Every structure is written in C-alpha cells, then in structure tokens.
C-alpha positions in Angstrom: 0.0 0.0 0.0 0.9 3.7 0.2 3.0 5.1 2.9 1.3 6.9 5.8 2.3 10.4 4.6 0.4 10.0 1.3 -2.7 8.5 3.0 -2.6 11.3 5.6 -2.4 13.9 2.7 -5.4 12.3 1.0 -7.4 12.6 4.2 -6.3 16.2 4.7 -7.4 17.2 1.2 -10.7 15.4 1.7 -11.4 17.3 4.9 -10.4 20.6 3.4 -12.7 19.9 0.4 -15.6 19.5 2.8 -14.9 22.6 4.8 -13.4 25.4 2.7 -12.9 23.9 -0.8 -9.8 23.1 -2.8 -7.7 25.1 -5.2 -7.2 23.8 -8.7 -3.7 22.5 -7.8 -5.0 20.7 -4.7 -7.8 19.1 -6.7 -5.3 17.8 -9.2 -3.1 16.5 -6.4 -6.1 14.8 -4.8 -7.0 13.1 -8.0 -3.4 11.9 -8.5 -3.2 10.6 -4.9 -6.5 8.8 -5.2 -5.4 7.1 -8.5 -2.2 6.0 -6.9 -4.1 4.7 -3.8 -6.6 2.8 -6.0 -3.8 1.2 -8.1 -2.0 0.0 -4.9 -5.3 -1.3 -3.5 -6.1 -3.2 -6.6 -2.7 -4.8 -6.7 -3.0 -5.8 -3.1 -6.5 -7.2 -3.6 -5.4 -9.1 -6.7 -2.6 -10.6 -4.7 -5.0 -11.8 -2.1 -7.3 -13.3 -4.7 -4.4 -15.1 -6.4 -3.6 -16.8 -3.1 -7.1 -18.3 -2.8 -7.2 -22.0 -3.5 -10.5 -23.6 -4.6 -11.3 -27.0 -3.1 -14.2 -29.2 -3.4 
C-alpha cells in the first residue's frame, strides 16, 4: 500500500474539500493521490485473490 504520509495527505485534502474547498492545484493533487491509492489497493487485492485455492 501507500506510505502513511500519502494517506494522511489524502485525508487532509478530503477534509479541506468538505470545509473550505480546494484550489485547482489541490484538486489535481487529490486526483493523482486517489489514483495511486486505487492502483495500490487493486494490486494488493489481486494478490489476495491469487492466493485463494479452490477446493471441493
């Protein structure tokens, strides 16, 4: 997964968006961080699914 600093930044931007809004640069940063987070999540989830063994 992502390091704690990036996850913390995602949360900071989400909170700021709810309260005062984001600048254009912050919106772009938020989108990039979210995409990076989703990519890491998908890789992790795919790894978990690949480890599943089906038995009858």
